[in-house]
C-alpha positions in Angstrom: 0.0 -0.1 0.0 1.1 3.5 -0.7 0.2 6.6 1.1 -2.3 8.5 -0.8 -3.3 12.1 0.2 -7.0 12.3 0.9 -9.1 15.4 0.3 -10.6 16.4 3.7 -13.8 17.5 2.1 -14.4 13.9 0.9 -13.7 12.2 4.2 -16.9 11.8 6.2 -16.6 11.7 10.0 -18.4 8.8 11.6 -19.5 9.0 15.2 -17.2 7.2 17.7 -20.1 5.5 19.3 -23.0 4.1 17.2 -26.3 5.9 18.0 -24.8 9.4 18.5 -25.8 12.2 16.2 -23.4 14.8 14.9 -24.6 17.3 17.3 -24.3 15.1 20.4 -20.7 14.1 19.2 -19.9 17.9 18.9 -21.3 18.6 22.2 -19.2 15.8 23.9 -16.1 16.9 22.1 -16.5 20.6 23.3 -17.1 19.3 26.9 -13.9 17.1 26.6 -11.9 20.1 25.6 -13.3 22.1 28.4 -12.5 19.3 31.0 -9.1 19.0 29.6 -8.4 22.8 29.8 -9.6 22.7 33.5 -7.3 19.9 34.2 -4.3 22.0 32.8 -5.4 24.9 34.9 -5.7 22.8 38.0 -2.3 21.3 37.6 -0.9 24.9 37.3 -2.6 25.9 40.4 -1.5 22.9 42.3 2.1 23.5 41.2 1.8 27.1 42.5 0.3 25.9 45.7 3.1 23.5 46.2 5.7 26.1 45.6 4.0 28.3 48.2 3.8 25.4 50.7 7.5 24.9 50.2 8.3 28.5 50.8 6.2 28.6 54.0 8.0 25.5 55.2 11.4 27.0 54.4 10.6 30.1 56.3 9.3 28.2 59.2 12.5 26.1 59.3 10.8 22.8 58.4 12.9 20.6 56.6 12.2 17.4 54.6 14.2 15.5 57.0 12.2 16.8 59.9 9.0 15.9 58.1 10.3 12.4 57.4 11.3 11.9 61.1 7.8 13.1 62.1 6.1 10.7 59.6 8.2 7.8 60.9 7.4 8.5 64.4 3.7 8.7 63.6 3.9 5.6 61.6 5.8 3.7 64.4 3.2 4.9 66.9 0.5 3.6 64.7 2.2 0.2 64.4 2.6 -0.1 68.2 -1.1 0.5 68.9 -2.2 -1.8 66.1 -4.0 -5.0 67.1 -1.4 -7.2 65.4 1.5 -5.6 67.2 -0.1 -5.6 70.6 -1.2 -9.4 70.2 2.2 -10.3 68.9 3.9 -8.6 71.9 1.6 -10.3 74.3 2.5 -13.8 72.6 6.2 -13.1 72.7 6.0 -12.1 76.4 4.2 -15.4 77.1 6.9 -17.3 75.3 9.6 -15.4 76.9 8.2 -16.3 80.3 7.8 -19.9 79.4 11.5 -20.1 78.1 13.0 -18.3 81.0 11.2 -20.4 83.5 12.1 -23.7 82.0 14.6 -26.0 83.6 16.7 -26.3 80.5 17.0 -22.5 80.3 18.1 -22.3 84.0 20.7 -25.0 83.7 22.1 -23.4 80.6 22.2 -20.0 82.3 24.0 -21.6 85.3 26.6 -23.4 83.1 27.4 -20.3 81.2 27.9 -18.3 84.4 30.2 -20.9 85.8 32.1 -21.0 82.5 32.4 -17.3 82.6 33.7 -17.2 86.1 36.3 -19.9 85.3 37.4 -18.1 82.2 37.9 -14.9 84.1 39.8 -16.7 86.8 42.0 -18.4 84.1 42.7 -15.1 82.4 43.6 -13.5 85.5 46.0 -16.1 86.5 47.6 -16.0 83.1 48.0 -12.3 83.3 49.6 -12.6 86.8 51.9 -15.3 85.3 52.9 -13.1 82.3 53.5 -10.1 84.7 55.8 -12.2 86.9 57.7 -13.6 84.0 58.3 -10.2 82.5 59.4 -8.9 85.9 61.8 -11.9 86.3 63.2 -11.2 82.8 63.8 -7.5 83.7 65.7 -8.5 86.7 67.9 -11.0 84.7 71.6 -10.3 84.2 71.1 -10.3 80.4 68.5 -7.7 80.4 70.5 -5.6 82.8 73.5 -5.8 80.5 71.2 -4.9 77.5 69.7 -1.9 79.5 73.2 -0.7 80.5 74.4 -0.7 76.7 71.3 1.1 75.6 71.8 3.7 78.4 75.4 4.1 77.3 74.4 4.7 73.6 71.7 7.0 74.7 74.0 9.2 77.0 76.4 9.3 74.0 73.7 10.5 71.6 72.1 13.0 74.1 75.5 14.1 75.3 76.6 14.9 71.7 73.6 17.1 71.2 74.0 18.9 74.5 77.5 20.1 73.5 75.9 21.9 70.5 76.8 19.4 68.0 74.0 17.8 66.0 76.2 15.1 64.7 76.1 11.7 66.1 79.4 10.4 67.4 
């Protein structure tokens, strides 16, 4: 098929819906144009109102973050007072009480408490042993000899600088 220009005078407009007269169709088209024009106007008015609202919020120091926090806070409150949340909280509370009152829980808690105490005592003993060994090492002849040599080197370095010389001996 090829595109052939059509004379607009020859084309006959058929009604969109069967049973409408040309007068009714014209009337509906005019009403449609009017409604579409009103929609455009309302969108412009809404945009202006939103800008004005933003300006008022800015002047009042209200920020988007503040509004978000307020909305989240309100939503969290709504969740907390909801029937589902209240019932779930009650049920979890019942389960918690049953678990904490069970013999198995009490035995486990006691065992873990004892294990913690024993671990703490072992770490304390190990820390004391390490401190004692480090003290013994510091009092050893080898460490004293090493400490004396470091002290001698230090005095030479510091002594050289006190004399006004920045050069190492």
